[in-house]
CHARMM internal coordinates of N, CA and C (Angstrom, degrees):
IC EDIT
DIST 1 N 1 CA 1.4688
DIST 1 CA 1 C 1.4795
ANGL 1 N 1 CA 1 C 108.93
DIST 1 C 2 N 1.3088
ANGL 1 CA 1 C 2 N 118.24
DIHE 1 N 1 CA 1 C 2 N 134.15
DIST 2 N 2 CA 1.4580
ANGL 1 C 2 N 2 CA 125.80
DIHE 1 CA 1 C 2 N 2 CA 175.97
DIST 2 CA 2 C 1.4646
ANGL 2 N 2 CA 2 C 112.80
DIHE 1 C 2 N 2 CA 2 C -99.86
DIST 2 C 3 N 1.3316
ANGL 2 CA 2 C 3 N 122.11
DIHE 2 N 2 CA 2 C 3 N 148.26
DIST 3 N 3 CA 1.3988
ANGL 2 C 3 N 3 CA 124.03
DIHE 2 CA 2 C 3 N 3 CA -179.44
DIST 3 CA 3 C 1.4313
ANGL 3 N 3 CA 3 C 114.89
DIHE 2 C 3 N 3 CA 3 C -137.25
DIST 3 C 4 N 1.3386
ANGL 3 CA 3 C 4 N 124.31
DIHE 3 N 3 CA 3 C 4 N 139.14
DIST 4 N 4 CA 1.4221
ANGL 3 C 4 N 4 CA 127.98
DIHE 3 CA 3 C 4 N 4 CA -178.22
DIST 4 CA 4 C 1.6387
ANGL 4 N 4 CA 4 C 105.63
DIHE 3 C 4 N 4 CA 4 C -101.33
DIST 4 C 5 N 1.2924
ANGL 4 CA 4 C 5 N 114.21
DIHE 4 N 4 CA 4 C 5 N 139.47
DIST 5 N 5 CA 1.4471
ANGL 4 C 5 N 5 CA 119.63
DIHE 4 CA 4 C 5 N 5 CA -173.70
DIST 5 CA 5 C 1.5906
ANGL 5 N 5 CA 5 C 109.45
DIHE 4 C 5 N 5 CA 5 C -119.34
DIST 5 C 6 N 1.3366
ANGL 5 CA 5 C 6 N 118.37
DIHE 5 N 5 CA 5 C 6 N 136.33
DIST 6 N 6 CA 1.4059
ANGL 5 C 6 N 6 CA 119.28
DIHE 5 CA 5 C 6 N 6 CA 177.13
DIST 6 CA 6 C 1.4995
ANGL 6 N 6 CA 6 C 114.38
DIHE 5 C 6 N 6 CA 6 C -83.91
DIST 6 C 7 N 1.3598
ANGL 6 CA 6 C 7 N 118.78
DIHE 6 N 6 CA 6 C 7 N 140.24
DIST 7 N 7 CA 1.4279
ANGL 6 C 7 N 7 CA 123.77
DIHE 6 CA 6 C 7 N 7 CA 179.08
DIST 7 CA 7 C 1.5364
ANGL 7 N 7 CA 7 C 108.96
DIHE 6 C 7 N 7 CA 7 C -145.85
DIST 7 C 8 N 1.3482
ANGL 7 CA 7 C 8 N 112.95
DIHE 7 N 7 CA 7 C 8 N 164.93
DIST 8 N 8 CA 1.4931
ANGL 7 C 8 N 8 CA 118.99
DIHE 7 CA 7 C 8 N 8 CA -177.00
DIST 8 CA 8 C 1.5707
ANGL 8 N 8 CA 8 C 110.39
DIHE 7 C 8 N 8 CA 8 C -104.47
DIST 8 C 9 N 1.3455
ANGL 8 CA 8 C 9 N 115.42
DIHE 8 N 8 CA 8 C 9 N 128.06
DIST 9 N 9 CA 1.4957
ANGL 8 C 9 N 9 CA 122.09
DIHE 8 CA 8 C 9 N 9 CA 177.76
DIST 9 CA 9 C 1.5974
ANGL 9 N 9 CA 9 C 107.43
DIHE 8 C 9 N 9 CA 9 C -68.27
DIST 9 C 10 N 1.3468
ANGL 9 CA 9 C 10 N 111.25
DIHE 9 N 9 CA 9 C 10 N 126.42
DIST 10 N 10 CA 1.4399
ANGL 9 C 10 N 10 CA 115.14
DIHE 9 CA 9 C 10 N 10 CA 179.50
DIST 10 CA 10 C 1.5282
ANGL 10 N 10 CA 10 C 113.08
DIHE 9 C 10 N 10 CA 10 C -112.93
DIST 10 C 11 N 1.3184
ANGL 10 CA 10 C 11 N 114.45
DIHE 10 N 10 CA 10 C 11 N -21.15
DIST 11 N 11 CA 1.4571
ANGL 10 C 11 N 11 CA 121.06
DIHE 10 CA 10 C 11 N 11 CA 172.07
DIST 11 CA 11 C 1.5445
ANGL 11 N 11 CA 11 C 111.16
DIHE 10 C 11 N 11 CA 11 C -160.51
DIST 11 C 12 N 1.3113
ANGL 11 CA 11 C 12 N 116.01
DIHE 11 N 11 CA 11 C 12 N 155.47
DIST 12 N 12 CA 1.3819
ANGL 11 C 12 N 12 CA 119.42
DIHE 11 CA 11 C 12 N 12 CA -177.73
DIST 12 CA 12 C 1.5406
ANGL 12 N 12 CA 12 C 111.16
DIHE 11 C 12 N 12 CA 12 C -133.97
DIST 12 C 13 N 1.3405
ANGL 12 CA 12 C 13 N 114.31
DIHE 12 N 12 CA 12 C 13 N 129.97
DIST 13 N 13 CA 1.4974
ANGL 12 C 13 N 13 CA 122.21
DIHE 12 CA 12 C 13 N 13 CA 169.76
DIST 13 CA 13 C 1.4942
ANGL 13 N 13 CA 13 C 105.85
DIHE 12 C 13 N 13 CA 13 C -136.44
DIST 13 C 14 N 1.4047
ANGL 13 CA 13 C 14 N 111.74
DIHE 13 N 13 CA 13 C 14 N 79.95
DIST 14 N 14 CA 1.4480
ANGL 13 C 14 N 14 CA 119.47
DIHE 13 CA 13 C 14 N 14 CA -170.23
DIST 14 CA 14 C 1.5388
ANGL 14 N 14 CA 14 C 113.74
DIHE 13 C 14 N 14 CA 14 C -47.44
DIST 14 C 15 N 1.3175
ANGL 14 CA 14 C 15 N 115.29
DIHE 14 N 14 CA 14 C 15 N 137.56
DIST 15 N 15 CA 1.4430
ANGL 14 C 15 N 15 CA 128.94
DIHE 14 CA 14 C 15 N 15 CA 12.76
DIST 15 CA 15 C 1.5418
ANGL 15 N 15 CA 15 C 112.02
DIHE 14 C 15 N 15 CA 15 C -95.88
DIST 15 C 16 N 1.3114
ANGL 15 CA 15 C 16 N 119.38
DIHE 15 N 15 CA 15 C 16 N 21.55
DIST 16 N 16 CA 1.3929
ANGL 15 C 16 N 16 CA 123.85
DIHE 15 CA 15 C 16 N 16 CA 178.20
DIST 16 CA 16 C 1.4809
ANGL 16 N 16 CA 16 C 113.62
DIHE 15 C 16 N 16 CA 16 C -111.23
DIST 16 C 17 N 1.3394
ANGL 16 CA 16 C 17 N 118.71
DIHE 16 N 16 CA 16 C 17 N 155.70
DIST 17 N 17 CA 1.4434
ANGL 16 C 17 N 17 CA 121.09
DIHE 16 CA 16 C 17 N 17 CA 177.01
DIST 17 CA 17 C 1.5040
ANGL 17 N 17 CA 17 C 108.48
DIHE 16 C 17 N 17 CA 17 C -145.61
DIST 17 C 18 N 1.2817
ANGL 17 CA 17 C 18 N 117.85
DIHE 17 N 17 CA 17 C 18 N 151.72
DIST 18 N 18 CA 1.5357
ANGL 17 C 18 N 18 CA 123.10
DIHE 17 CA 17 C 18 N 18 CA 170.18
DIST 18 CA 18 C 1.5145
ANGL 18 N 18 CA 18 C 104.57
DIHE 17 C 18 N 18 CA 18 C -88.22
DIST 18 C 19 N 1.2802
ANGL 18 CA 18 C 19 N 112.27
DIHE 18 N 18 CA 18 C 19 N 129.34
DIST 19 N 19 CA 1.5627
ANGL 18 C 19 N 19 CA 118.86
DIHE 18 CA 18 C 19 N 19 CA -178.18
DIST 19 CA 19 C 1.5406
ANGL 19 N 19 CA 19 C 107.47
DIHE 18 C 19 N 19 CA 19 C -123.01
DIST 19 C 20 N 1.2813
ANGL 19 CA 19 C 20 N 116.58
DIHE 19 N 19 CA 19 C 20 N 132.60
DIST 20 N 20 CA 1.4591
ANGL 19 C 20 N 20 CA 120.71
DIHE 19 CA 19 C 20 N 20 CA 178.13
DIST 20 CA 20 C 1.5161
ANGL 20 N 20 CA 20 C 109.04
DIHE 19 C 20 N 20 CA 20 C -96.33
DIST 20 C 21 N 1.3595
ANGL 20 CA 20 C 21 N 113.80
DIHE 20 N 20 CA 20 C 21 N 122.80
DIST 21 N 21 CA 1.4283
ANGL 20 C 21 N 21 CA 123.45
DIHE 20 CA 20 C 21 N 21 CA 174.91
DIST 21 CA 21 C 1.5567
ANGL 21 N 21 CA 21 C 107.24
DIHE 20 C 21 N 21 CA 21 C -114.34
DIST 21 C 22 N 1.2955
ANGL 21 CA 21 C 22 N 112.40
DIHE 21 N 21 CA 21 C 22 N 89.19
DIST 22 N 22 CA 1.5290
ANGL 21 C 22 N 22 CA 118.90
DIHE 21 CA 21 C 22 N 22 CA -178.56
DIST 22 CA 22 C 1.5759
ANGL 22 N 22 CA 22 C 113.20
DIHE 21 C 22 N 22 CA 22 C 48.76
DIST 22 C 23 N 1.3163
ANGL 22 CA 22 C 23 N 115.59
DIHE 22 N 22 CA 22 C 23 N 45.86
DIST 23 N 23 CA 1.4681
ANGL 22 C 23 N 23 CA 119.90
DIHE 22 CA 22 C 23 N 23 CA 179.66
DIST 23 CA 23 C 1.5374
ANGL 23 N 23 CA 23 C 116.09
DIHE 22 C 23 N 23 CA 23 C 93.47
DIST 23 C 24 N 1.2936
ANGL 23 CA 23 C 24 N 115.15
DIHE 23 N 23 CA 23 C 24 N -7.98
DIST 24 N 24 CA 1.4633
ANGL 23 C 24 N 24 CA 119.51
DIHE 23 CA 23 C 24 N 24 CA 173.80
DIST 24 CA 24 C 1.5527
ANGL 24 N 24 CA 24 C 108.02
DIHE 23 C 24 N 24 CA 24 C -98.20
DIST 24 C 25 N 1.3149
ANGL 24 CA 24 C 25 N 114.25
DIHE 24 N 24 CA 24 C 25 N 115.27
DIST 25 N 25 CA 1.4559
ANGL 24 C 25 N 25 CA 120.41
DIHE 24 CA 24 C 25 N 25 CA -176.32
DIST 25 CA 25 C 1.5191
ANGL 25 N 25 CA 25 C 108.49
DIHE 24 C 25 N 25 CA 25 C -93.47
DIST 25 C 26 N 1.3656
ANGL 25 CA 25 C 26 N 118.27
DIHE 25 N 25 CA 25 C 26 N 122.88
DIST 26 N 26 CA 1.4460
ANGL 25 C 26 N 26 CA 122.16
DIHE 25 CA 25 C 26 N 26 CA -172.46
DIST 26 CA 26 C 1.5643
ANGL 26 N 26 CA 26 C 105.94
DIHE 25 C 26 N 26 CA 26 C -128.47
DIST 26 C 27 N 1.3453
ANGL 26 CA 26 C 27 N 114.13
DIHE 26 N 26 CA 26 C 27 N 143.19
DIST 27 N 27 CA 1.4749
ANGL 26 C 27 N 27 CA 121.31
DIHE 26 CA 26 C 27 N 27 CA 173.19
DIST 27 CA 27 C 1.4504
ANGL 27 N 27 CA 27 C 109.49
DIHE 26 C 27 N 27 CA 27 C -78.96
DIST 27 C 28 N 1.2882
ANGL 27 CA 27 C 28 N 123.48
DIHE 27 N 27 CA 27 C 28 N 123.47
DIST 28 N 28 CA 1.4615
ANGL 27 C 28 N 28 CA 125.99
DIHE 27 CA 27 C 28 N 28 CA -176.76
DIST 28 CA 28 C 1.5556
ANGL 28 N 28 CA 28 C 110.38
DIHE 27 C 28 N 28 CA 28 C -129.15
DIST 28 C 29 N 1.3546
ANGL 28 CA 28 C 29 N 113.79
DIHE 28 N 28 CA 28 C 29 N 140.80
DIST 29 N 29 CA 1.4786
ANGL 28 C 29 N 29 CA 119.02
DIHE 28 CA 28 C 29 N 29 CA 169.39
DIST 29 CA 29 C 1.5067
ANGL 29 N 29 CA 29 C 111.41
DIHE 28 C 29 N 29 CA 29 C -70.27
DIST 29 C 30 N 1.3269
ANGL 29 CA 29 C 30 N 116.32
DIHE 29 N 29 CA 29 C 30 N 124.69
DIST 30 N 30 CA 1.4854
ANGL 29 C 30 N 30 CA 119.21
DIHE 29 CA 29 C 30 N 30 CA 176.73
DIST 30 CA 30 C 1.5644
ANGL 30 N 30 CA 30 C 112.80
DIHE 29 C 30 N 30 CA 30 C -113.01
DIST 30 C 31 N 1.3915
ANGL 30 CA 30 C 31 N 115.97
DIHE 30 N 30 CA 30 C 31 N 21.09
DIST 31 N 31 CA 1.4367
ANGL 30 C 31 N 31 CA 119.02
DIHE 30 CA 30 C 31 N 31 CA -172.87
DIST 31 CA 31 C 1.5194
ANGL 31 N 31 CA 31 C 113.48
DIHE 30 C 31 N 31 CA 31 C -70.85
DIST 31 C 32 N 1.3606
ANGL 31 CA 31 C 32 N 119.44
DIHE 31 N 31 CA 31 C 32 N -16.79
DIST 32 N 32 CA 1.4716
ANGL 31 C 32 N 32 CA 120.55
DIHE 31 CA 31 C 32 N 32 CA 175.68
DIST 32 CA 32 C 1.4522
ANGL 32 N 32 CA 32 C 114.80
DIHE 31 C 32 N 32 CA 32 C -87.17
DIST 32 C 33 N 1.3302
ANGL 32 CA 32 C 33 N 119.74
DIHE 32 N 32 CA 32 C 33 N -10.78
DIST 33 N 33 CA 1.5121
ANGL 32 C 33 N 33 CA 121.35
DIHE 32 CA 32 C 33 N 33 CA -176.48
DIST 33 CA 33 C 1.4919
ANGL 33 N 33 CA 33 C 106.91
DIHE 32 C 33 N 33 CA 33 C -130.22
DIST 33 C 34 N 1.3328
ANGL 33 CA 33 C 34 N 115.28
DIHE 33 N 33 CA 33 C 34 N 176.23
DIST 34 N 34 CA 1.4612
ANGL 33 C 34 N 34 CA 121.19
DIHE 33 CA 33 C 34 N 34 CA 178.48
DIST 34 CA 34 C 1.5131
ANGL 34 N 34 CA 34 C 110.56
DIHE 33 C 34 N 34 CA 34 C -129.06
DIST 34 C 35 N 1.3608
ANGL 34 CA 34 C 35 N 114.64
DIHE 34 N 34 CA 34 C 35 N 74.04
DIST 35 N 35 CA 1.4585
ANGL 34 C 35 N 35 CA 120.76
DIHE 34 CA 34 C 35 N 35 CA -177.42
DIST 35 CA 35 C 1.5216
ANGL 35 N 35 CA 35 C 112.30
DIHE 34 C 35 N 35 CA 35 C -83.37
DIST 35 C 36 N 1.3447
ANGL 35 CA 35 C 36 N 113.83
DIHE 35 N 35 CA 35 C 36 N 162.94
DIST 36 N 36 CA 1.4708
ANGL 35 C 36 N 36 CA 120.69
DIHE 35 CA 35 C 36 N 36 CA 169.89
DIST 36 CA 36 C 1.5211
ANGL 36 N 36 CA 36 C 105.90
DIHE 35 C 36 N 36 CA 36 C -119.15
DIST 36 C 37 N 1.3363
ANGL 36 CA 36 C 37 N 113.80
DIHE 36 N 36 CA 36 C 37 N 159.79
DIST 37 N 37 CA 1.4890
ANGL 36 C 37 N 37 CA 118.13
DIHE 36 CA 36 C 37 N 37 CA 173.30
DIST 37 CA 37 C 1.5116
ANGL 37 N 37 CA 37 C 111.44
DIHE 36 C 37 N 37 CA 37 C -55.95
DIST 37 C 38 N 1.2946
ANGL 37 CA 37 C 38 N 118.43
DIHE 37 N 37 CA 37 C 38 N 131.71
DIST 38 N 38 CA 1.4378
ANGL 37 C 38 N 38 CA 125.82
DIHE 37 CA 37 C 38 N 38 CA -173.17
DIST 38 CA 38 C 1.4713
ANGL 38 N 38 CA 38 C 117.30
DIHE 37 C 38 N 38 CA 38 C 95.88
DIST 38 C 39 N 1.3607
ANGL 38 CA 38 C 39 N 117.95
DIHE 38 N 38 CA 38 C 39 N -17.22
DIST 39 N 39 CA 1.4677
ANGL 38 C 39 N 39 CA 122.05
DIHE 38 CA 38 C 39 N 39 CA 176.82
DIST 39 CA 39 C 1.5559
ANGL 39 N 39 CA 39 C 107.95
DIHE 38 C 39 N 39 CA 39 C -70.58
DIST 39 C 40 N 1.3310
ANGL 39 CA 39 C 40 N 110.73
DIHE 39 N 39 CA 39 C 40 N 157.11
DIST 40 N 40 CA 1.4106
ANGL 39 C 40 N 40 CA 121.04
DIHE 39 CA 39 C 40 N 40 CA 174.13
DIST 40 CA 40 C 1.5463
ANGL 40 N 40 CA 40 C 107.68
DIHE 39 C 40 N 40 CA 40 C -102.34
DIST 40 C 41 N 1.3111
ANGL 40 CA 40 C 41 N 116.29
DIHE 40 N 40 CA 40 C 41 N 138.24
DIST 41 N 41 CA 1.4911
ANGL 40 C 41 N 41 CA 121.11
DIHE 40 CA 40 C 41 N 41 CA -176.03
DIST 41 CA 41 C 1.5414
ANGL 41 N 41 CA 41 C 106.69
DIHE 40 C 41 N 41 CA 41 C -128.75
DIST 41 C 42 N 1.3212
ANGL 41 CA 41 C 42 N 115.16
DIHE 41 N 41 CA 41 C 42 N 147.42
DIST 42 N 42 CA 1.4506
ANGL 41 C 42 N 42 CA 121.37
DIHE 41 CA 41 C 42 N 42 CA 172.13
DIST 42 CA 42 C 1.5178
ANGL 42 N 42 CA 42 C 106.94
DIHE 41 C 42 N 42 CA 42 C -93.85
DIST 42 C 43 N 1.3601
ANGL 42 CA 42 C 43 N 115.82
DIHE 42 N 42 CA 42 C 43 N 123.35
DIST 43 N 43 CA 1.5040
ANGL 42 C 43 N 43 CA 123.13
DIHE 42 CA 42 C 43 N 43 CA -172.17
DIST 43 CA 43 C 1.4851
ANGL 43 N 43 CA 43 C 107.88
DIHE 42 C 43 N 43 CA 43 C -113.22
DIST 43 C 44 N 1.4141
ANGL 43 CA 43 C 44 N 115.97
DIHE 43 N 43 CA 43 C 44 N 131.38
DIST 44 N 44 CA 1.4431
ANGL 43 C 44 N 44 CA 122.03
DIHE 43 CA 43 C 44 N 44 CA 173.08
DIST 44 CA 44 C 1.5767
ANGL 44 N 44 CA 44 C 105.55
DIHE 43 C 44 N 44 CA 44 C -135.10
DIST 44 C 45 N 1.2364
ANGL 44 CA 44 C 45 N 115.94
DIHE 44 N 44 CA 44 C 45 N 131.14
DIST 45 N 45 CA 1.4835
ANGL 44 C 45 N 45 CA 123.75
DIHE 44 CA 44 C 45 N 45 CA 172.68
DIST 45 CA 45 C 1.6118
ANGL 45 N 45 CA 45 C 109.21
DIHE 44 C 45 N 45 CA 45 C 53.16
DIST 45 C 46 N 1.3626
ANGL 45 CA 45 C 46 N 114.78
DIHE 45 N 45 CA 45 C 46 N 40.55
DIST 46 N 46 CA 1.4574
ANGL 45 C 46 N 46 CA 119.58
DIHE 45 CA 45 C 46 N 46 CA 175.11
DIST 46 CA 46 C 1.5620
ANGL 46 N 46 CA 46 C 117.07
DIHE 45 C 46 N 46 CA 46 C 80.23
DIST 46 C 47 N 1.3818
ANGL 46 CA 46 C 47 N 111.44
DIHE 46 N 46 CA 46 C 47 N 7.45
DIST 47 N 47 CA 1.5127
ANGL 46 C 47 N 47 CA 115.57
DIHE 46 CA 46 C 47 N 47 CA -177.55
DIST 47 CA 47 C 1.5774
ANGL 47 N 47 CA 47 C 104.19
DIHE 46 C 47 N 47 CA 47 C -128.23
DIST 47 C 48 N 1.3218
ANGL 47 CA 47 C 48 N 111.28
DIHE 47 N 47 CA 47 C 48 N 137.84
DIST 48 N 48 CA 1.4438
ANGL 47 C 48 N 48 CA 122.31
DIHE 47 CA 47 C 48 N 48 CA 170.45
DIST 48 CA 48 C 1.5043
ANGL 48 N 48 CA 48 C 107.30
DIHE 47 C 48 N 48 CA 48 C -74.08
DIST 48 C 49 N 1.3333
ANGL 48 CA 48 C 49 N 118.33
DIHE 48 N 48 CA 48 C 49 N 122.81
DIST 49 N 49 CA 1.4551
ANGL 48 C 49 N 49 CA 124.05
DIHE 48 CA 48 C 49 N 49 CA -175.64
DIST 49 CA 49 C 1.5456
ANGL 49 N 49 CA 49 C 113.38
DIHE 48 C 49 N 49 CA 49 C -110.91
DIST 49 C 50 N 1.3773
ANGL 49 CA 49 C 50 N 115.00
DIHE 49 N 49 CA 49 C 50 N -11.75
DIST 50 N 50 CA 1.4474
ANGL 49 C 50 N 50 CA 117.90
DIHE 49 CA 49 C 50 N 50 CA -177.44
DIST 50 CA 50 C 1.5539
ANGL 50 N 50 CA 50 C 107.67
DIHE 49 C 50 N 50 CA 50 C -161.71
DIST 50 C 51 N 1.3172
ANGL 50 CA 50 C 51 N 117.63
DIHE 50 N 50 CA 50 C 51 N 141.39
DIST 51 N 51 CA 1.4420
ANGL 50 C 51 N 51 CA 119.64
DIHE 50 CA 50 C 51 N 51 CA 167.65
DIST 51 CA 51 C 1.5120
ANGL 51 N 51 CA 51 C 104.45
DIHE 50 C 51 N 51 CA 51 C -93.08
DIST 51 C 52 N 1.3708
ANGL 51 CA 51 C 52 N 114.43
DIHE 51 N 51 CA 51 C 52 N 135.70
DIST 52 N 52 CA 1.4606
ANGL 51 C 52 N 52 CA 119.62
DIHE 51 CA 51 C 52 N 52 CA -174.34
DIST 52 CA 52 C 1.4885
ANGL 52 N 52 CA 52 C 109.52
DIHE 51 C 52 N 52 CA 52 C -111.38
DIST 52 C 53 N 1.4017
ANGL 52 CA 52 C 53 N 112.07
DIHE 52 N 52 CA 52 C 53 N 153.65
DIST 53 N 53 CA 1.4910
ANGL 52 C 53 N 53 CA 115.77
DIHE 52 CA 52 C 53 N 53 CA 171.06
DIST 53 CA 53 C 1.5431
ANGL 53 N 53 CA 53 C 105.93
DIHE 52 C 53 N 53 CA 53 C -69.34
DIST 53 C 54 N 1.3215
ANGL 53 CA 53 C 54 N 115.75
DIHE 53 N 53 CA 53 C 54 N 148.22
DIST 54 N 54 CA 1.4610
ANGL 53 C 54 N 54 CA 119.64
DIHE 53 CA 53 C 54 N 54 CA -177.05
DIST 54 CA 54 C 1.4860
ANGL 54 N 54 CA 54 C 111.27
DIHE 53 C 54 N 54 CA 54 C -60.27
DIST 54 C 55 N 1.3518
ANGL 54 CA 54 C 55 N 123.36
DIHE 54 N 54 CA 54 C 55 N -44.70
DIST 55 N 55 CA 1.4288
ANGL 54 C 55 N 55 CA 120.37
DIHE 54 CA 54 C 55 N 55 CA 179.37
DIST 55 CA 55 C 1.5332
ANGL 55 N 55 CA 55 C 116.55
DIHE 54 C 55 N 55 CA 55 C -63.13
DIST 55 C 56 N 1.3250
ANGL 55 CA 55 C 56 N 116.96
DIHE 55 N 55 CA 55 C 56 N -34.26
DIST 56 N 56 CA 1.3783
ANGL 55 C 56 N 56 CA 120.80
DIHE 55 CA 55 C 56 N 56 CA 172.88
DIST 56 CA 56 C 1.5540
ANGL 56 N 56 CA 56 C 114.74
DIHE 55 C 56 N 56 CA 56 C -67.42
DIST 56 C 57 N 1.3023
ANGL 56 CA 56 C 57 N 115.93
DIHE 56 N 56 CA 56 C 57 N -42.81
DIST 57 N 57 CA 1.4516
ANGL 56 C 57 N 57 CA 120.89
DIHE 56 CA 56 C 57 N 57 CA 178.55
DIST 57 CA 57 C 1.5610
ANGL 57 N 57 CA 57 C 107.93
DIHE 56 C 57 N 57 CA 57 C -60.97
DIST 57 C 58 N 1.3362
ANGL 57 CA 57 C 58 N 117.07
DIHE 57 N 57 CA 57 C 58 N -46.97
DIST 58 N 58 CA 1.4889
ANGL 57 C 58 N 58 CA 118.77
DIHE 57 CA 57 C 58 N 58 CA -174.51
DIST 58 CA 58 C 1.5413
ANGL 58 N 58 CA 58 C 107.19
DIHE 57 C 58 N 58 CA 58 C -67.25
DIST 58 C 59 N 1.2680
ANGL 58 CA 58 C 59 N 120.03
DIHE 58 N 58 CA 58 C 59 N -31.92
DIST 59 N 59 CA 1.4817
ANGL 58 C 59 N 59 CA 124.16
DIHE 58 CA 58 C 59 N 59 CA 176.69
DIST 59 CA 59 C 1.5310
ANGL 59 N 59 CA 59 C 110.81
DIHE 58 C 59 N 59 CA 59 C -62.54
DIST 59 C 60 N 1.3748
ANGL 59 CA 59 C 60 N 115.50
DIHE 59 N 59 CA 59 C 60 N -46.41
DIST 60 N 60 CA 1.4789
ANGL 59 C 60 N 60 CA 120.55
DIHE 59 CA 59 C 60 N 60 CA 178.33
DIST 60 CA 60 C 1.5067
ANGL 60 N 60 CA 60 C 109.43
DIHE 59 C 60 N 60 CA 60 C -65.45
DIST 60 C 61 N 1.3235
ANGL 60 CA 60 C 61 N 119.29
DIHE 60 N 60 CA 60 C 61 N -44.81
DIST 61 N 61 CA 1.5163
ANGL 60 C 61 N 61 CA 123.56
DIHE 60 CA 60 C 61 N 61 CA 178.85
DIST 61 CA 61 C 1.5207
ANGL 61 N 61 CA 61 C 108.23
DIHE 60 C 61 N 61 CA 61 C -55.46
DIST 61 C 62 N 1.3448
ANGL 61 CA 61 C 62 N 118.61
DIHE 61 N 61 CA 61 C 62 N -44.96
DIST 62 N 62 CA 1.5003
ANGL 61 C 62 N 62 CA 119.12
DIHE 61 CA 61 C 62 N 62 CA 179.93
DIST 62 CA 62 C 1.5136
ANGL 62 N 62 CA 62 C 108.89
DIHE 61 C 62 N 62 CA 62 C -65.83
DIST 62 C 63 N 1.2961
ANGL 62 CA 62 C 63 N 118.41
DIHE 62 N 62 CA 62 C 63 N -41.56
DIST 63 N 63 CA 1.5072
ANGL 62 C 63 N 63 CA 117.41
DIHE 62 CA 62 C 63 N 63 CA 178.66
DIST 63 CA 63 C 1.5109
ANGL 63 N 63 CA 63 C 111.96
DIHE 62 C 63 N 63 CA 63 C -58.72
DIST 63 C 64 N 1.3153
ANGL 63 CA 63 C 64 N 117.53
DIHE 63 N 63 CA 63 C 64 N -40.95
DIST 64 N 64 CA 1.4885
ANGL 63 C 64 N 64 CA 120.22
DIHE 63 CA 63 C 64 N 64 CA 176.10
DIST 64 CA 64 C 1.4702
ANGL 64 N 64 CA 64 C 111.15
DIHE 63 C 64 N 64 CA 64 C -62.77
DIST 64 C 65 N 1.3023
ANGL 64 CA 64 C 65 N 120.35
DIHE 64 N 64 CA 64 C 65 N -41.74
DIST 65 N 65 CA 1.4817
ANGL 64 C 65 N 65 CA 125.15
DIHE 64 CA 64 C 65 N 65 CA 175.10
DIST 65 CA 65 C 1.5296
ANGL 65 N 65 CA 65 C 112.18
DIHE 64 C 65 N 65 CA 65 C -56.39
DIST 65 C 66 N 1.3333
ANGL 65 CA 65 C 66 N 114.83
DIHE 65 N 65 CA 65 C 66 N -44.57
DIST 66 N 66 CA 1.4642
ANGL 65 C 66 N 66 CA 121.49
DIHE 65 CA 65 C 66 N 66 CA 177.60
DIST 66 CA 66 C 1.5114
ANGL 66 N 66 CA 66 C 111.69
DIHE 65 C 66 N 66 CA 66 C -60.95
DIST 66 C 67 N 1.3581
ANGL 66 CA 66 C 67 N 115.35
DIHE 66 N 66 CA 66 C 67 N -45.26
DIST 67 N 67 CA 1.4556
ANGL 66 C 67 N 67 CA 120.01
DIHE 66 CA 66 C 67 N 67 CA -176.57
DIST 67 CA 67 C 1.5276
ANGL 67 N 67 CA 67 C 107.25
DIHE 66 C 67 N 67 CA 67 C -68.11
DIST 67 C 68 N 1.3467
ANGL 67 CA 67 C 68 N 119.56
DIHE 67 N 67 CA 67 C 68 N -36.45
DIST 68 N 68 CA 1.4461
ANGL 67 C 68 N 68 CA 119.29
DIHE 67 CA 67 C 68 N 68 CA -179.74
DIST 68 CA 68 C 1.5940
ANGL 68 N 68 CA 68 C 111.09
DIHE 67 C 68 N 68 CA 68 C -65.92
DIST 68 C 69 N 1.2834
ANGL 68 CA 68 C 69 N 114.04
DIHE 68 N 68 CA 68 C 69 N -35.91
DIST 69 N 69 CA 1.4930
ANGL 68 C 69 N 69 CA 119.66
DIHE 68 CA 68 C 69 N 69 CA 179.36
DIST 69 CA 69 C 1.5292
ANGL 69 N 69 CA 69 C 108.60
DIHE 68 C 69 N 69 CA 69 C -66.01
DIST 69 C 70 N 1.3310
ANGL 69 CA 69 C 70 N 118.93
DIHE 69 N 69 CA 69 C 70 N -37.20
DIST 70 N 70 CA 1.3859
ANGL 69 C 70 N 70 CA 121.99
DIHE 69 CA 69 C 70 N 70 CA 178.38
DIST 70 CA 70 C 1.5078
ANGL 70 N 70 CA 70 C 115.52
DIHE 69 C 70 N 70 CA 70 C -66.33
DIST 70 C 71 N 1.3024
ANGL 70 CA 70 C 71 N 116.07
DIHE 70 N 70 CA 70 C 71 N -21.21
DIST 71 N 71 CA 1.5202
ANGL 70 C 71 N 71 CA 120.93
DIHE 70 CA 70 C 71 N 71 CA -177.91
DIST 71 CA 71 C 1.4570
ANGL 71 N 71 CA 71 C 110.72
DIHE 70 C 71 N 71 CA 71 C -95.54
DIST 71 C 72 N 1.2871
ANGL 71 CA 71 C 72 N 122.37
DIHE 71 N 71 CA 71 C 72 N -3.55
DIST 72 N 72 CA 1.4631
ANGL 71 C 72 N 72 CA 125.59
DIHE 71 CA 71 C 72 N 72 CA 177.54
DIST 72 CA 72 C 1.4648
ANGL 72 N 72 CA 72 C 112.57
DIHE 71 C 72 N 72 CA 72 C -76.32
END
COOR INIT
IC SEED 1 N 1 CA 1 C
IC BUILD
């Protein structure tokens, strides 16, 4: 199973961007979307595949936190 994770754009040098995943900064390809700094994007296999609304992104991030707690 593959999963996409939401993260926040902190800088852009198209077609790449630095994305913050709970303090982990990752270089992501943003060539498929048109994000701005501060936007949340859904990332799969190193590529941003969707720009998310902030409330939806934060909801997904919280769900991932809850899942992580269940596995401890």
